C-alpha positions as MATLAB code, in Angstrom:
seq = 'MALNFKKITDWLLTIVLAVLLSLAIRTYVAEARWIPSESMLPTLRIGDHLIIEKISYKLGAIDRGDIVVFKAPPASHLEEVMIKRVIALPGETVSIKDGVVYINGIPLEEPYELEKPREDFKPVTVPENSIFVMGDNRNNSFDSRFWGVLEKDMVIGKAFARYYPLGSASML';
ca = [
       0.051   -0.099   -0.042;
       2.899    2.368    0.834;
       4.430    1.855   -2.622;
       1.193    2.824   -4.393;
       0.880    5.832   -2.134;
       4.411    6.976   -2.995;
       3.717    6.398   -6.779;
       0.605    8.367   -6.690;
       2.288   11.279   -4.634;
       5.258   11.253   -7.055;
       2.725   11.609  -10.067;
       0.746   14.201   -8.505;
       3.971   16.200   -7.679;
       5.023   16.029  -11.259;
       1.795   17.012  -12.662;
       1.568   19.914  -10.298;
       5.113   21.040  -10.997;
       4.548   20.697  -14.899;
       1.430   22.922  -14.685;
       3.180   25.486  -12.422;
       6.169   25.523  -14.808;
       4.032   26.014  -17.995;
       1.847   28.617  -16.247;
       5.266   30.609  -15.364;
       6.514   30.154  -18.950;
       3.380   31.513  -20.422;
       3.115   34.432  -18.095;
       6.741   35.514  -18.180;
       8.608   33.997  -21.118;
       6.486   33.076  -24.168;
       3.242   32.135  -25.385;
       1.337   30.937  -28.433;
      -1.151   33.429  -30.365;
      -3.056   33.060  -33.615;
      -3.840   35.693  -36.257;
      -7.642   36.488  -36.421;
      -7.633   39.142  -39.070;
      -6.239   40.457  -42.370;
      -4.474   43.630  -40.765;
      -1.015   42.245  -41.049;
      -1.109   41.015  -44.611;
       1.051   40.145  -46.441;
       3.436   39.376  -43.425;
       0.975   37.406  -41.461;
      -2.266   35.435  -42.692;
      -5.432   34.814  -40.931;
      -4.920   31.464  -38.921;
      -1.092   31.764  -38.640;
       0.078   30.685  -35.234;
       2.946   32.621  -33.602;
       5.226   32.410  -30.643;
       5.285   35.589  -28.639;
       8.297   36.219  -26.517;
       8.050   38.447  -23.613;
      11.534   38.639  -22.122;
      13.212   41.066  -24.646;
      11.096   44.002  -24.057;
      11.545   43.777  -20.197;
      15.382   43.856  -20.793;
      15.710   46.410  -23.854;
      13.954   48.644  -26.143;
      11.084   48.151  -28.666;
      12.563   48.680  -32.266;
      10.959   50.182  -35.262;
       9.737   47.273  -37.512;
       9.078   44.894  -34.618;
       5.702   43.137  -34.750;
       4.132   43.592  -31.270;
       1.317   41.978  -29.498;
      -0.617   44.236  -27.088;
      -3.736   44.740  -25.125;
      -6.096   46.997  -27.111;
      -5.807   50.497  -25.783;
      -8.839   52.042  -24.121;
      -9.387   54.556  -26.977;
     -10.038   51.488  -29.308;
     -13.063   50.605  -27.426;
     -12.003   46.987  -27.871;
     -11.519   44.192  -25.234;
      -8.982   42.093  -27.156;
      -5.329   41.580  -27.948;
      -4.115   43.192  -31.269;
      -1.014   42.823  -33.463;
       0.639   45.383  -35.367;
       4.043   46.636  -36.443;
       5.996   49.588  -34.564;
       6.253   52.494  -36.954;
       7.407   55.401  -34.762;
       9.235   55.539  -31.528;
       9.079   58.156  -28.571;
      10.133   61.653  -29.665;
       9.578   60.896  -33.406;
       6.997   62.515  -35.577;
       4.962   60.352  -38.021;
       2.801   61.452  -40.789;
       1.566   60.168  -44.119;
       1.328   62.065  -47.385;
       0.381   60.862  -50.765;
       0.816   57.167  -49.665;
       4.071   57.580  -48.088;
       4.811   57.329  -44.400;
       7.270   59.960  -42.958;
       9.272   59.726  -39.745;
      10.713   63.157  -38.819;
       9.988   64.197  -42.339;
      11.992   61.351  -44.038;
      10.219   58.684  -45.931;
      10.067   55.244  -44.246;
      11.278   52.294  -46.283;
       8.412   49.786  -46.169;
       9.012   46.457  -47.999;
       6.482   44.617  -45.864;
       3.216   47.010  -46.668;
       0.439   45.312  -48.657;
      -0.394   48.652  -50.484;
       0.201   52.358  -49.758;
      -2.188   54.052  -47.534;
      -4.893   55.753  -49.279;
      -5.472   58.586  -46.608;
      -3.128   61.196  -45.595;
      -2.451   61.508  -41.760;
      -1.522   64.761  -40.059;
       1.865   64.722  -38.140;
       1.735   63.412  -34.506;
       4.748   63.358  -32.148;
       5.004   60.040  -30.118;
       5.170   60.966  -26.320;
       7.684   59.073  -24.047;
       6.786   55.690  -23.048;
       4.652   55.325  -26.208;
       4.901   53.877  -29.648;
       3.015   54.235  -33.058;
       1.762   51.143  -34.550;
       0.172   50.219  -37.925;
      -1.024   47.058  -39.619;
       0.994   45.974  -42.721;
      -2.312   46.056  -44.560;
      -2.757   49.733  -44.300;
      -6.076   49.980  -45.864;
      -7.572   47.399  -43.533;
      -6.132   47.889  -40.135;
      -7.618   49.548  -37.095;
      -4.381   50.933  -35.456;
      -2.818   54.222  -34.018;
      -4.117   56.296  -36.807;
      -7.425   55.827  -35.579;
      -7.019   55.365  -31.629;
      -3.769   57.254  -31.071;
      -0.402   56.169  -29.770;
       0.033   52.955  -27.746;
       1.533   53.101  -24.277;
       4.539   50.787  -23.944;
       3.032   49.011  -20.770;
       0.204   47.752  -23.020;
       2.683   45.602  -25.087;
       2.520   41.979  -24.139;
       5.506   40.829  -26.312;
       7.126   40.480  -29.499;
       6.085   38.314  -32.277;
       9.073   35.814  -32.510;
       8.166   32.954  -34.874;
       5.397   31.529  -36.983;
       5.093   27.790  -36.343;
       1.949   27.028  -38.246;
       1.094   26.345  -40.889;
       4.128   24.254  -41.183;
       4.935   25.162  -44.864;
       5.010   28.725  -43.599;
       7.104   28.214  -40.438;
       9.630   31.039  -40.118;
      11.341   33.538  -37.595;
       9.603   36.898  -37.609;
];
């Protein structure tokens, strides 16, 4: 009887530790997410599954071009998690004129965008501790042009890798 009790205790301890470890990893290190919309075409497609890493932004800075996952800002009136590309950083001025995105008056090189934005956007300077984000599918993306800058503390993590579909698996 004691042998069976020891085996059961060992199994329970193993299961509890595995659950706690997986919760800690998901909370502090990385988690899986999937793409629900077309806002990041052509880079990401509906149904793509991603690994979101959470450590680098705790240790370093967010960079232009990063694809970030974040809690929807209050001004969006959404209660979901969103994914967009970082376009402008704190202290920079972003604008759009005739389909070209400008950062501090200099055209931004954007090989990832699906198509040029159809509408102009008046210059906005990004405040400290904030970023300006846009979807790669500029004419089908609900982003900073509509709800304003994103506070950095809303960022959950950086899209690190696509793992599904398998034929499209890649680092981002």
